[in-house]
C-alpha positions, 0 to 999 in steps of 0.5 A: 540510508535513504528512505524519503519517497522518491520525488519523480521528474515526470515526463507527464504529469499524471493526476490519474491513471488510465489502463484499459484494454480489450479481453482480446481485440476482435476483428470486424467483417463489415466492409467499412464502405458498407457499414459501421464495423462491429469491433471499434477500439481506441488505441492508447501506448502505456505513456497515457497518449491516444492516437488521433485521426492523423496517426498523431499523438493526442492527450485530449480525449475529444481528439481521440480516433476509433479504429477497426481491425480486419483479419488477414487470411491465413495469418494468426495475430495479423490484421489490416488497420481501419481508422474509423474516424478519418474514414481511411485505412492505415498503411506504410511503405513495405520494405525488406528492413525498417529503421528507427523513424518518425512518420512511418505510418500513412492513411490511404483511401484504398485497402493497402495491399500487404500493408498489415500489422502483427499484434502481439498480446505478450502481457496481460492485455497489453500489445506490441505492433509490428509491420510486416517486411517483404519477407515477414515481420520486422523487429521494430515496433509502432512508437512516436519515436524520439517521444512526444515533442517537436518531432511528434507534437500533440494533436500534429500531423506527424504519424506513428513511427517505429522504434527497436524497443518492444512493449516489454522494454518501452512503454511507448510500444506498449499499446491497449485497445479499449472497445467502444460502444459495449455497454458493462457494469462498472464498480466504484471502489474507494478507501478512506472516503472522508464524509464530505468527499464527493466522487462525480462520474459523468452527471452522477455523484457518488458519496460514502464509497467503500473498498468492498465493491458494491457501488456500480453503474453502467457505462460503455467506457469511462474517460479520466476526464469524465470523473471528478473528485472533490475533497477538502480537509487537507485530503488528496485523491489518487484515481485509476480509471480501468476500462479493461475491467470496468472498475474505478479506484479512489483512494484518499490520503490527508496530506496536512490538517488545515488551520482555521485562521492565523489567530486560532488557538490550534495551529498546524504549521508547515514546511513546503519543500521541493527537491532542492530546497525549502521556501524561505523568506529574505527581504520580502522575496520568497527563496530557496533555502536548503537548511530546515531551520531557515525555512518559513512556516505555513498555514493551509487555510481552507476557504469555508465556502469552497472545498479543497480551496486554500489560502496559504499564509507564511506565518514567519513573515505574517503575509498571504502567498497569492498570484497576480495571474494564473499563467506561467512565469518567467526567471525572476529575482524579485518577487514583484516580477514574479506570478506568485505575489506576497500580500498583507491581507487575506482580503487581497490573497487568492486561494491555491488548490493542490493535486497529488502527483504520481509518486503519492507523496508530493503535490503540486500547488496550482491557482485556485482559479483554474478549473482544468488541470494538466501537466502544462498547468502553472504551478509553484515552482523556482522557475530558473533553478534555486542555484540562480537565486530566483524567487518562487514563481509559476511553472509547468506542473510536469517539471520535477521541480513543481513537486512539493512535500508538506513536511511537519517540523515538529516531526521526529527526525528519524525514519523509524520508530521512536515509540518502543515496547518491551516486556520486563527483562526481554530481549530488545532490538531498535533498528535506528534509521536516520533521514537522508542527509543525516547520520546517527553519532551516538545514543545516550542511554541514561541509566539503561545500562543493559542496552548498547548501540552497535554499528556492525551493520552500518556497511552491510545490507541496508546500512543502519545502526541499532540498539540492542540488549535486555530490557529493564526487569522493572516496568515503567517508562524509559527514554534514551536519546538518539544524537544526529548530525546533518551533512550541513553539520547540523546537530539534533537529537530525537527521544525514544520513549521505551515502554517496558510492561507486562500488560502490552496490548499485543507483544506479538503479532495477534492471530485469529479469524475475521468474518468479512472475506467469506460472510460480509454482511451474512454473519450470525451467532450460529454461522460463526460459532460453526466456524469456531467449531470447525476451527477447534476440530481442526486444531487451529485454536490450540495452533494460535488463532484464537481471536474471533473478530466480527467484522462490519455489519454486526449491529443493528442497522442505524446511523444514530451513534447513541443507539449502537447495539447488537442486532438481536435478529443476528445475535439472539444471545447478544455478543456476550452470549456469543462469546460465552458459547465460543468459550464453551468450545475452547476457553482461549477464544477471544472476542473482537469486534468492528467499528469506525472512526467516522459517521458511519461504517464502511458498509453505511450499515451502523454507526461509527464511533468518532465522537462516542469512542469512550461510550462504544468502548465501555459497551464493547467491554461490558459484552466481554470484547478483547479487540477492536478493528477500527476502520476510516470510512466516512471520516470527519476528522484527521486520521490521527486526531480520529485514532488517537480519540480511541487510542485514549480511550483504549488506554484508559480501559487497559488501566482498568484491566490489569489482571485480565486480557488486555484489549488490543486496538487494531487501526485500519485506515489502509496505510493512506496516511502512513499509519506506521509513523503515528500508530503507536503514538495514537495507542494502537498496537498494529495498523493496516498498511495496505489496501484490502488484500484480494486472492490474487498473486500480484494485484495493484496498489488499490487491489493488492494481491500477495506480492502486492501487499508485501511490495507496499510493506517491504520498506517499512521494516524499520517501523515494526517491533514489539507491540507495533506491527504492519498489518498486512490484512486478512489472509486468503488461504482456504478460500480457493476463489470462492469468497466474497470481497476478497474476489474483487481482484484487478482481473475479477470481471474477465470471467464473470466475477469467477476467479481461480484463487491461489494456488498451494504455493501461493497460499504458502508464500502468503503464509511465509510472508506474513510470518516473516513480515510480523503481520497479525495473522487473520484467517478468513475462509470457512471452517464449516464441515458443510460450507455455505457460499455466503457472500458469493453468488457465483461460487456454485457447488462448494467442496465439503470441507472447503479447507484442505490438507494443504491449507492446514499443513500451512496454517499449522506449521509450528516453525513458521508460526514461531517466526511470526510470534518471535519475541523480538517482534522484528519485521523481515527486512528486505534485502535489495542488493541480494534480490532481482524482483525489486520492481513493485508489482511485477511477476519477474524475479526473486525476493530475498527477506532476513528476519532477526529473532531471538537468541541471535538467530535468523530467518531467511526467506526467498520468494519466487515472484514469477511463473517460472522455476528459478535458480538462485545464487548462493547467498553470502551469509555475511551480506545477511548480517551473519558471521561468515566464518561461523558454522550454522544449523540451517533448518528449511521451514517447509520440508523440515530438512536441516544441515550445517552451513558456513559462508553461504546459504545455499537455496537452489531452485525455487518452483513457480511462486515458491518461497523458502524460509530457513532458520538459521542458529550459530552453533558455537555462539551463546544465546543473543547477538555479540556473545550476550547471554540474555536469559534472566536468572530469575525467569519464571518456571516453564510448563507443557500444555498439561501442566508438567514442569519442564527443564527446556523446550524445543524450538517450535514448541508451545509451553506456558510461562508466567501464565502466558502460552508461548512458542519457542 
């Protein structure tokens, strides 16, 4: 199964993405001969090209033309187009029909007679533009037909042409209109901004920017060329300038750890890999090699005086990689003929700079002396092709072979979890997914006699082998070895560590409530206690939502880490007094707290804990805190090192808490540095895998809604398991568009900051998906009988109570909660072959998910991504890893309907945004997969919540066993 991120061969190298459109284009009335048109716009297609004054393409902001539209009497959405920059009207020769063509448009000094255009706002501010024929509109669209190149040169004189595909099919026919000269309040967002990084907009520098939307400035229009970012320490960034919503998103990700010098005690060697080959050395030449074992190791050494400038040292050949000139090279078979040179001393070498490519995983490597970078800039490339035995050279960055991955050679060769957990004697499952080009040939279990490797899913669904059985009864550390073979015949092995313990941090996902979305900074003892009382009255704590987490701004404002303490104005009884008050409401309540793996927290309100992990954790423990949410703003070291330091402290604390509630460590770095690959090794039991989720349905990568979040995480199922969960962030159920930070959706500024929030179906879909994904379930709304707008000045009069009966029915459904809390710990697999909504952040199609549950049961969820009713074909049970000939009991989680099925699962119709969830149980099979009975013969007795001993429990029923509250 292919799991490596796709390396795109980009037509346009994109360091930033530019989006923007007017809410609705407005026609001008002032005759251009008499004065300046009232409403003026810049036109750009969705490929990133602007229209210049000759109606030709340009990628240079200074060459963009400005246009105005004049309405046509009696025709809706029809406009004459005026080129303000050229002081001429845009015209064309009107005909009965048109062909696909280049150079269709003309410029005219006089207003054209009848040569006007239909502007169709067909999708969220995107327009497609059609000329009128002598008989009406024509199914041809303005487009640089044949693409940008010889037929339509950049900054040339060939005007826009026509093409048959509409904007919904072709980005070249998809147009945005950005208003000029109208000043707006802009919001700057960032995730993972290091403490020494700088975002510069125009002449203004910003530091410590966070994802909460509290950094603002005023501007009419911002071009990506006006935004620059400086960062080092192995960090790169993505930049999105959104002129539609007047916001800029800068997200940081650390791709590598720089090494101080070739002789440093701690070195971080890496492999450098383009799509077809690694870099290796032979006879002084830097050549492409296909085998990982023959690739050279490189150190990236940051220039101490210049942030983001790196010397590249070939550790294998003990040489420095440099360049003779920062220009495009040609095919060369000797390094002496290449622009890339090999030097024996650092003094003779030059630095390089790295920029993240559109795929979000690979970089292009540029000469350090370049001050302006574009797709035409020279970058590392085996110019001429690896198959031609050429040496490393410089070629255009927009070539697909200028994309490089930075790989850690010590990383385990499995694209799935290799650190696993189980409680003693419990059912255990490990889905083994190799990297592309590798095959699992076997597993050496040693003395683990209760586990076995299965291959019955190798030719269906997501095609993998898996380990299944019962974990050992004895606590301890166990290992088994996965044996692999590559397509080249190379053999390797990966050791999997299995920790069996009855004192795991979080064997099932945490359930609770967080302060941030509703209260932001405005938290206090009395306010949060009132929320806890509301949760108790509504039965939410007994339903499992028992961890109350104090997010940022609970502490006394301070920057000195040694002075961290609670704010007595907010918590006059301290945190321990607050916990005691909460437990007086319900003794099941646990308390979580927030800190940051950096110099300051994300709000820059209180000190972070980096370097003070042991001291701060001891302080939290002395207050009776049970859980830590640990953010990654203003970072001072690498993500893994920062979180590992706290993880070590948590591990030591938990060793002293045996017999008490284990302390839970939640890693919150928004998925930027792929924490699913190292979070468990750093000591966490869950990790945020997305940016902060907003109260919207789709959203974007930087501001995801419900589906945006699941789109980001749906291919990470192989990294989840018991005590290791991908966290989808706080749920927005019950906010009803009245929250604070959760309201910073993609389109929040289009209506003065007021959003509609989630519909009832969308809210229920969020609950369904979070439970299917085995995400922690974190509520964030106001449960007080008399809610108050704590962090949203636009909220107005609030309903009393804010939470509805539908909300409570969604949040308390015992069957969907049981799916989330299932002891097998599996995240639902995305069944791509059965789905039609495979494009991320799209609002069409449907998605199918399959989750393995204990006792061989399955949960199947089907999601309607769009706003129209869809009818699904019957789903084959064999395609869902089930027995095609067996009979299954099927239960619809939300309707409660039950029936027996065989062969197929009939879903029927889905309402707009609806998610149906089914639990399927084979009628004739013993418990467990493969007819394996897994019930321990010496299991502890079970009791109901009143203390009465039970013989058995129904699915979805809460019960107590071994001192733990469980749900079947």
